[in-house]
Every structure is written in C-alpha cells, then in structure tokens.
MMTF fields as JSON, N, C-alpha, C and O atoms, coordinates in Angstrom:
{
  "mmtfVersion": "1.0.0",
  "mmtfProducer": "UNKNOWN",
  "numBonds": 303,
  "numAtoms": 304,
  "numGroups": 76,
  "numChains": 1,
  "numModels": 1,
  "chainsPerModel": [1],
  "groupsPerChain": [76],
  "chainIdList": ["A"],
  "bondAtomList": [4, 2, 8, 6, 12, 10, 16, 14, 20, 18, 24, 22, 28, 26, 32, 30, 36, 34, 40, 38, 44, 42, 48, 46, 52, 50, 56, 54, 60, 58, 64, 62, 68, 66, 72, 70, 76, 74, 80, 78, 84, 82, 88, 86, 92, 90, 96, 94, 100, 98, 104, 102, 108, 106, 112, 110, 116, 114, 120, 118, 124, 122, 128, 126, 132, 130, 136, 134, 140, 138, 144, 142, 148, 146, 152, 150, 156, 154, 160, 158, 164, 162, 168, 166, 172, 170, 176, 174, 180, 178, 184, 182, 188, 186, 192, 190, 196, 194, 200, 198, 204, 202, 208, 206, 212, 210, 216, 214, 220, 218, 224, 222, 228, 226, 232, 230, 236, 234, 240, 238, 244, 242, 248, 246, 252, 250, 256, 254, 260, 258, 264, 262, 268, 266, 272, 270, 276, 274, 280, 278, 284, 282, 288, 286, 292, 290, 296, 294, 300, 298],
  "bondOrderList": [1, 1, 1, 1, 1, 1, 1, 1, 1, 1, 1, 1, 1, 1, 1, 1, 1, 1, 1, 1, 1, 1, 1, 1, 1, 1, 1, 1, 1, 1, 1, 1, 1, 1, 1, 1, 1, 1, 1, 1, 1, 1, 1, 1, 1, 1, 1, 1, 1, 1, 1, 1, 1, 1, 1, 1, 1, 1, 1, 1, 1, 1, 1, 1, 1, 1, 1, 1, 1, 1, 1, 1, 1, 1, 1],
  "groupList": [{"groupName": "MET", "atomNameList": ["N", "CA", "C", "O"], "elementList": ["N", "C", "C", "O"], "formalChargeList": [0, 0, 0, 0], "bondAtomList": [1, 0, 2, 1, 3, 2], "bondOrderList": [1, 1, 2], "singleLetterCode": "M", "chemCompType": "L-PEPTIDE LINKING"}, {"groupName": "LEU", "atomNameList": ["N", "CA", "C", "O"], "elementList": ["N", "C", "C", "O"], "formalChargeList": [0, 0, 0, 0], "bondAtomList": [1, 0, 2, 1, 3, 2], "bondOrderList": [1, 1, 2], "singleLetterCode": "L", "chemCompType": "L-PEPTIDE LINKING"}, {"groupName": "VAL", "atomNameList": ["N", "CA", "C", "O"], "elementList": ["N", "C", "C", "O"], "formalChargeList": [0, 0, 0, 0], "bondAtomList": [1, 0, 2, 1, 3, 2], "bondOrderList": [1, 1, 2], "singleLetterCode": "V", "chemCompType": "L-PEPTIDE LINKING"}, {"groupName": "GLU", "atomNameList": ["N", "CA", "C", "O"], "elementList": ["N", "C", "C", "O"], "formalChargeList": [0, 0, 0, 0], "bondAtomList": [1, 0, 2, 1, 3, 2], "bondOrderList": [1, 1, 2], "singleLetterCode": "E", "chemCompType": "L-PEPTIDE LINKING"}, {"groupName": "ARG", "atomNameList": ["N", "CA", "C", "O"], "elementList": ["N", "C", "C", "O"], "formalChargeList": [0, 0, 0, 0], "bondAtomList": [1, 0, 2, 1, 3, 2], "bondOrderList": [1, 1, 2], "singleLetterCode": "R", "chemCompType": "L-PEPTIDE LINKING"}, {"groupName": "PHE", "atomNameList": ["N", "CA", "C", "O"], "elementList": ["N", "C", "C", "O"], "formalChargeList": [0, 0, 0, 0], "bondAtomList": [1, 0, 2, 1, 3, 2], "bondOrderList": [1, 1, 2], "singleLetterCode": "F", "chemCompType": "L-PEPTIDE LINKING"}, {"groupName": "SER", "atomNameList": ["N", "CA", "C", "O"], "elementList": ["N", "C", "C", "O"], "formalChargeList": [0, 0, 0, 0], "bondAtomList": [1, 0, 2, 1, 3, 2], "bondOrderList": [1, 1, 2], "singleLetterCode": "S", "chemCompType": "L-PEPTIDE LINKING"}, {"groupName": "GLN", "atomNameList": ["N", "CA", "C", "O"], "elementList": ["N", "C", "C", "O"], "formalChargeList": [0, 0, 0, 0], "bondAtomList": [1, 0, 2, 1, 3, 2], "bondOrderList": [1, 1, 2], "singleLetterCode": "Q", "chemCompType": "L-PEPTIDE LINKING"}, {"groupName": "ASP", "atomNameList": ["N", "CA", "C", "O"], "elementList": ["N", "C", "C", "O"], "formalChargeList": [0, 0, 0, 0], "bondAtomList": [1, 0, 2, 1, 3, 2], "bondOrderList": [1, 1, 2], "singleLetterCode": "D", "chemCompType": "L-PEPTIDE LINKING"}, {"groupName": "GLY", "atomNameList": ["N", "CA", "C", "O"], "elementList": ["N", "C", "C", "O"], "formalChargeList": [0, 0, 0, 0], "bondAtomList": [1, 0, 2, 1, 3, 2], "bondOrderList": [1, 1, 2], "singleLetterCode": "G", "chemCompType": "PEPTIDE LINKING"}, {"groupName": "ASN", "atomNameList": ["N", "CA", "C", "O"], "elementList": ["N", "C", "C", "O"], "formalChargeList": [0, 0, 0, 0], "bondAtomList": [1, 0, 2, 1, 3, 2], "bondOrderList": [1, 1, 2], "singleLetterCode": "N", "chemCompType": "L-PEPTIDE LINKING"}, {"groupName": "ILE", "atomNameList": ["N", "CA", "C", "O"], "elementList": ["N", "C", "C", "O"], "formalChargeList": [0, 0, 0, 0], "bondAtomList": [1, 0, 2, 1, 3, 2], "bondOrderList": [1, 1, 2], "singleLetterCode": "I", "chemCompType": "L-PEPTIDE LINKING"}, {"groupName": "ALA", "atomNameList": ["N", "CA", "C", "O"], "elementList": ["N", "C", "C", "O"], "formalChargeList": [0, 0, 0, 0], "bondAtomList": [1, 0, 2, 1, 3, 2], "bondOrderList": [1, 1, 2], "singleLetterCode": "A", "chemCompType": "L-PEPTIDE LINKING"}, {"groupName": "TYR", "atomNameList": ["N", "CA", "C", "O"], "elementList": ["N", "C", "C", "O"], "formalChargeList": [0, 0, 0, 0], "bondAtomList": [1, 0, 2, 1, 3, 2], "bondOrderList": [1, 1, 2], "singleLetterCode": "Y", "chemCompType": "L-PEPTIDE LINKING"}, {"groupName": "LYS", "atomNameList": ["N", "CA", "C", "O"], "elementList": ["N", "C", "C", "O"], "formalChargeList": [0, 0, 0, 0], "bondAtomList": [1, 0, 2, 1, 3, 2], "bondOrderList": [1, 1, 2], "singleLetterCode": "K", "chemCompType": "L-PEPTIDE LINKING"}, {"groupName": "PRO", "atomNameList": ["N", "CA", "C", "O"], "elementList": ["N", "C", "C", "O"], "formalChargeList": [0, 0, 0, 0], "bondAtomList": [1, 0, 2, 1, 3, 2], "bondOrderList": [1, 1, 2], "singleLetterCode": "P", "chemCompType": "L-PEPTIDE LINKING"}, {"groupName": "HIS", "atomNameList": ["N", "CA", "C", "O"], "elementList": ["N", "C", "C", "O"], "formalChargeList": [0, 0, 0, 0], "bondAtomList": [1, 0, 2, 1, 3, 2], "bondOrderList": [1, 1, 2], "singleLetterCode": "H", "chemCompType": "L-PEPTIDE LINKING"}, {"groupName": "THR", "atomNameList": ["N", "CA", "C", "O"], "elementList": ["N", "C", "C", "O"], "formalChargeList": [0, 0, 0, 0], "bondAtomList": [1, 0, 2, 1, 3, 2], "bondOrderList": [1, 1, 2], "singleLetterCode": "T", "chemCompType": "L-PEPTIDE LINKING"}, {"groupName": "TRP", "atomNameList": ["N", "CA", "C", "O"], "elementList": ["N", "C", "C", "O"], "formalChargeList": [0, 0, 0, 0], "bondAtomList": [1, 0, 2, 1, 3, 2], "bondOrderList": [1, 1, 2], "singleLetterCode": "W", "chemCompType": "L-PEPTIDE LINKING"}],
  "groupTypeList": [0, 0, 1, 2, 3, 4, 5, 6, 7, 8, 9, 10, 3, 2, 11, 9, 3, 12, 13, 0, 11, 12, 12, 10, 13, 1, 8, 14, 2, 9, 12, 1, 15, 4, 6, 5, 2, 11, 16, 3, 15, 1, 1, 10, 1, 11, 1, 14, 4, 5, 3, 7, 9, 16, 17, 10, 4, 11, 18, 1, 12, 10, 14, 12, 11, 6, 3, 13, 7, 14, 16, 17, 11, 11, 8, 2],
  "groupIdList": [1, 2, 3, 4, 5, 6, 7, 8, 9, 10, 11, 12, 13, 14, 15, 16, 17, 18, 19, 20, 21, 22, 23, 24, 25, 26, 27, 28, 29, 30, 31, 32, 33, 34, 35, 36, 37, 38, 39, 40, 41, 42, 43, 44, 45, 46, 47, 48, 49, 50, 51, 52, 53, 54, 55, 56, 57, 58, 59, 60, 61, 62, 63, 64, 65, 66, 67, 68, 69, 70, 71, 72, 73, 74, 75, 76],
  "secStructList": [7, 7, 2, 2, 2, 2, 1, 7, 2, 2, 2, 2, 2, 2, 2, 2, 2, 2, 2, 2, 2, 2, 2, 2, 2, 2, 2, 2, 6, 6, 7, 1, 7, 7, 7, 1, 1, 7, 7, 2, 2, 2, 2, 2, 2, 2, 2, 2, 2, 2, 2, 6, 6, 7, 7, 7, 2, 2, 2, 2, 2, 2, 2, 2, 2, 2, 2, 2, 2, 2, 2, 7, 7, 7, 7, 7],
  "xCoordList": [-17.362, -17.356, -16.411, -15.318, -16.757, -15.961, -14.789, -14.872, -13.724, -12.573, -12.979, -12.58, -13.839, -14.239, -14.904, -14.722, -15.667, -16.392, -15.465, -15.779, -14.378, -13.522, -12.597, -12.208, -12.22, -11.333, -11.705, -12.533, -11.19, -11.472, -11.039, -10.326, -11.451, -10.942, -9.469, -8.88, -8.781, -7.324, -6.748, -5.708, -7.372, -6.791, -6.953, -6.071, -7.971, -8.159, -7.047, -6.428, -6.809, -5.758, -4.349, -3.628, -4.055, -2.686, -2.675, -1.695, -3.687, -3.748, -3.598, -2.723, -4.386, -4.406, -3.085, -2.607, -2.483, -1.214, -0.096, 0.78, -0.166, 0.899, 0.712, 1.695, -0.497, -0.759, -0.267, 0.339, -0.547, -0.039, 1.446, 1.959, 2.117, 3.62, 4.088, 4.876, 3.575, 4.018, 3.715, 4.591, 2.435, 2.073, 2.848, 3.307, 3.028, 3.911, 5.23, 5.754, 5.826, 7.306, 7.268, 8.04, 6.405, 6.311, 6.013, 6.533, 5.205, 4.801, 6.041, 6.319, 6.834, 7.986, 9.068, 9.808, 9.179, 10.279, 9.704, 10.392, 8.51, 7.933, 7.446, 7.289, 7.215, 6.867, 5.354, 4.9, 4.649, 3.173, 2.494, 2.792, 1.52, 0.808, 0.031, -0.551, 0.045, -0.633, -2.142, -2.648, -2.823, -4.298, -4.804, -4.048, -6.106, -6.754, -7.511, -8.2, -7.453, -8.096, -7.032, -5.84, -7.472, -6.538, -5.983, -6.715, -4.725, -4.074, -4.299, -3.652, -5.162, -5.543, -4.398, -4.292, -3.563, -2.524, -1.53, -1.018, -1.273, -0.555, -1.283, -0.711, -2.563, -3.356, -3.417, -3.309, -3.589, -3.729, -2.409, -2.429, -1.292, -0.018, 0.015, 0.487, -0.496, -0.578, -1.613, -1.323, -2.804, -3.808, -3.329, -3.512, -2.729, -2.145, -1.296, -1.48, -0.393, 0.478, -0.278, -0.064, -1.179, -1.955, -2.759, -2.723, -3.47, -4.215, -3.387, -3.926, -2.059, -1.206, -0.766, -0.03, -1.243, -0.968, 0.001, 0.251, 0.551, 1.488, 0.779, -0.159, 1.186, 0.443, 1.392, 0.918, 2.579, 3.529, 3.393, 3.63, 2.994, 2.732, 3.929, 3.854, 5.061, 6.331, 6.788, 7.19, 6.676, 7.028, 6.107, 6.576, 4.817, 3.813, 4.173, 4.233, 4.402, 4.783, 6.008, 6.04, 7.04, 8.339, 8.164, 8.685, 7.439, 7.191, 6.423, 6.757, 5.41, 4.563, 5.425, 5.325, 6.286, 7.083, 8.027, 8.151, 8.671, 9.623, 8.891, 9.352, 7.833, 7.121, 6.581, 6.654, 6.1, 5.559, 6.779, 6.667, 7.856, 9.076, 9.541, 9.992, 9.476, 9.939, 9.093, 9.591, 7.846, 6.895, 6.456, 5.528, 7.09, 6.703, 7.973, 9.021, 7.816, 8.874, 8.796, 7.764, 9.849, 9.811, 10.644, 11.837, 10.045, 10.849, 11.493, 10.83, 12.722, 13.429, 13.844, 14.434],
  "yCoordList": [5.316, 5.481, 4.484, 4.302, 3.864, 2.8, 3.455, 4.587, 2.682, 3.11, 3.531, 4.573, 2.623, 2.933, 4.285, 4.958, 4.685, 5.986, 7.145, 8.287, 6.894, 8.065, 8.583, 9.75, 7.752, 8.087, 7.804, 6.916, 8.459, 8.076, 6.699, 6.074, 6.18, 4.97, 4.94, 3.923, 5.979, 5.996, 5.986, 5.363, 6.661, 6.632, 5.308, 4.901, 4.608, 3.241, 2.376, 1.607, 2.509, 1.722, 1.884, 0.937, 3.114, 3.539, 3.009, 2.357, 3.224, 2.752, 1.257, 0.731, 0.581, -0.857, -1.459, -2.4, -0.912, -1.48, -1.2, -2.031, 0.056, 0.379, -0.614, -1.174, -0.857, -1.693, -3.173, -3.848, -3.604, -4.932, -5.105, -6.148, -4.135, -4.114, -4.204, -5.071, -3.292, -3.233, -4.525, -5.107, -4.994, -6.26, -7.429, -8.222, -7.594, -8.73, -8.691, -9.714, -7.499, -7.379, -7.786, -8.643, -7.19, -7.376, -8.826, -9.371, -9.455, -10.875, -11.654, -12.52, -11.446, -12.229, -12.167, -13.134, -11.032, -10.854, -11.233, -11.058, -11.724, -12.224, -11.088, -11.324, -9.93, -8.823, -8.523, -7.839, -9.105, -8.923, -10.121, -11.16, -10.08, -11.299, -11.923, -11.184, -13.193, -13.795, -13.72, -14.155, -13.204, -12.986, -12.834, -12.544, -13.027, -12.833, -11.559, -11.277, -10.744, -9.505, -8.435, -8.691, -7.246, -6.12, -5.68, -5.5, -5.515, -5.078, -3.595, -2.819, -3.18, -1.749, -0.772, 0.263, -1.077, -0.101, 0.126, 1.23, -0.951, -0.712, 0.126, 1.034, -0.18, 0.622, 2.005, 2.898, 2.299, 3.687, 4.518, 5.707, 3.764, 4.497, 4.985, 6.092, 4.159, 4.438, 5.524, 6.497, 5.417, 6.414, 7.845, 8.84, 7.848, 9.095, 9.871, 11.065, 9.134, 9.802, 10.202, 11.261, 9.274, 9.524, 10.843, 11.716, 10.97, 12.112, 13.42, 14.513, 13.281, 14.363, 14.795, 15.766, 14.044, 14.326, 13.397, 13.549, 12.421, 11.521, 10.475, 9.86, 10.246, 9.296, 8.273, 7.47, 8.237, 7.194, 5.966, 5.973, 4.915, 3.663, 3.053, 2.466, 3.188, 2.661, 3.453, 2.912, 4.82, 5.704, 5.424, 5.29, 5.334, 5.058, 3.707, 3.629, 2.675, 1.38, 1.439, 0.897, 2.063, 2.15, 2.933, 2.5, 4.085, 4.799, 3.996, 3.996, 3.32, 2.519, 1.435, 1.216, 0.748, -0.296, 0.261, -0.321, 1.341, 2.038, 2.378, 2.014, 3.024, 3.445, 2.167, 2.143, 1.239, -0.04, -0.617, -0.901, -0.771, -1.449, -0.673, -1.254, 0.667, 1.565, 1.326, 1.414, 1.036, 1.022, -0.445, -0.646, -1.426, -2.819, -3.59, -3.554, -4.288, -5.118, -6.537, -7.209, -6.896, -8.114, -9.151, -8.933, -10.335, -11.478, -12.256, -12.724, -12.385, -13.189, -14.555, -15.343],
  "zCoordList": [3.247, 1.809, 1.233, 1.769, 0.228, -0.429, -1.214, -1.689, -1.314, -2.104, -3.485, -4.005, -4.089, -5.44, -5.592, -6.607, -4.602, -4.654, -4.335, -4.671, -3.723, -3.274, -4.329, -4.279, -5.3, -6.396, -7.764, -7.963, -8.758, -10.153, -10.482, -9.697, -11.649, -12.022, -12.157, -11.791, -12.66, -12.727, -11.43, -11.214, -10.505, -9.056, -8.444, -7.688, -8.688, -8.215, -8.745, -8.01, -9.989, -10.637, -10.025, -9.712, -9.897, -9.255, -7.876, -7.515, -7.043, -5.683, -5.683, -4.996, -6.399, -6.407, -6.802, -6.169, -7.865, -8.307, -7.293, -7.054, -6.684, -5.628, -4.521, -4.034, -4.104, -2.941, -3.285, -2.452, -4.487, -4.892, -4.898, -4.494, -5.334, -5.473, -3.967, -3.59, -3.176, -1.717, -0.999, -0.361, -1.1, -0.414, -0.898, -0.076, -2.176, -2.73, -2.146, -1.705, -2.119, -1.624, -0.12, 0.311, 0.626, 2.098, 2.396, 3.369, 1.598, 1.758, 1.544, 2.373, 0.511, 0.117, 1.171, 1.352, 1.884, 2.866, 4.275, 5.28, 4.338, 5.551, 6.476, 7.674, 5.994, 6.836, 7.023, 7.94, 6.067, 6.087, 6.393, 5.803, 7.342, 7.752, 6.499, 5.704, 6.368, 5.223, 5.426, 6.46, 4.506, 4.615, 3.247, 2.32, 3.09, 1.811, 1.834, 0.854, 2.872, 2.955, 2.793, 2.968, 2.46, 2.367, 3.697, 4.67, 3.722, 4.957, 5.089, 4.385, 5.934, 6.089, 6.385, 5.726, 7.338, 7.581, 6.394, 6.212, 5.59, 4.349, 3.341, 2.737, 3.156, 2.209, 2.659, 1.82, 3.967, 4.444, 4.122, 3.806, 4.238, 3.916, 2.54, 2.28, 1.59, 0.152, -0.046, -0.74, 0.522, 0.429, 0.846, 0.144, 2.0, 2.579, 1.517, 1.283, 0.919, -0.078, -1.363, -1.953, -1.753, -2.921, -2.741, -3.608, -1.625, -1.377, -1.316, -1.493, -1.06, -1.019, -2.497, -2.673, -3.51, -4.844, -5.567, -6.762, -4.816, -5.53, -6.311, -5.804, -7.525, -8.414, -9.038, -9.842, -8.764, -9.312, -8.428, -7.22, -9.122, -8.291, -7.668, -6.589, -8.349, -7.838, -6.573, -5.542, -6.776, -5.622, -4.45, -3.319, -4.69, -3.618, -2.887, -1.66, -3.719, -3.101, -2.313, -1.209, -2.799, -2.096, -0.785, 0.243, -0.786, 0.388, 1.398, 2.583, 0.95, 1.817, 2.485, 3.692, 1.676, 2.209, 3.272, 4.35, 2.993, 3.929, 5.235, 6.317, 5.14, 6.247, 7.105, 8.333, 6.421, 7.064, 7.856, 9.049, 7.22, 7.871, 8.982, 9.969, 8.924, 9.996, 11.341, 12.463, 11.102, 12.278, 12.587, 13.37, 12.003, 12.23, 12.69, 12.045, 13.841, 14.216, 13.476, 13.492, 12.895, 12.113, 12.771, 12.98, 13.128, 13.7, 12.598, 11.672, 12.695, 11.631, 12.151, 11.412]
}
C-alpha cells in the first residue's frame, strides 16, 4: 500500500516534513547515505511514532534522528 493511501493529506504533510527535517540534519552531519531515494529505515522510524498518535513534525524528526543515531555506527 502506498504511503499516500495509508494516511490523510494532513498526515502525509506531517510525515513528509518530519522526514525532510530528519534527513536534512542527518545528511549535514554525514550520518545518512547520499541518495535520491527515500531512506526507508528513517521513514519507518517516523511512521512508527506517527502511527502511535504523535503528530508534531519537530518531535517526530527529533525522535527519528535520536533512534537512527543510536542504531547506526557513524565513521568520522
């Protein structure tokens, strides 16, 4: 099922903006692989929290960033 079909338009906007915030941050700190496709593990972290009822895009992004960094080894 496509993301568009799973959530309302408002939900899509919240998820999309939360993803962009998190992806931009992780890209800037070198923690996210450069790609033109959606990074599924990061999106799934946001979707999990959204499905639990969280709708604040900043909170969703911050939680996803935190979880992603906890479970990812970053070479500096």
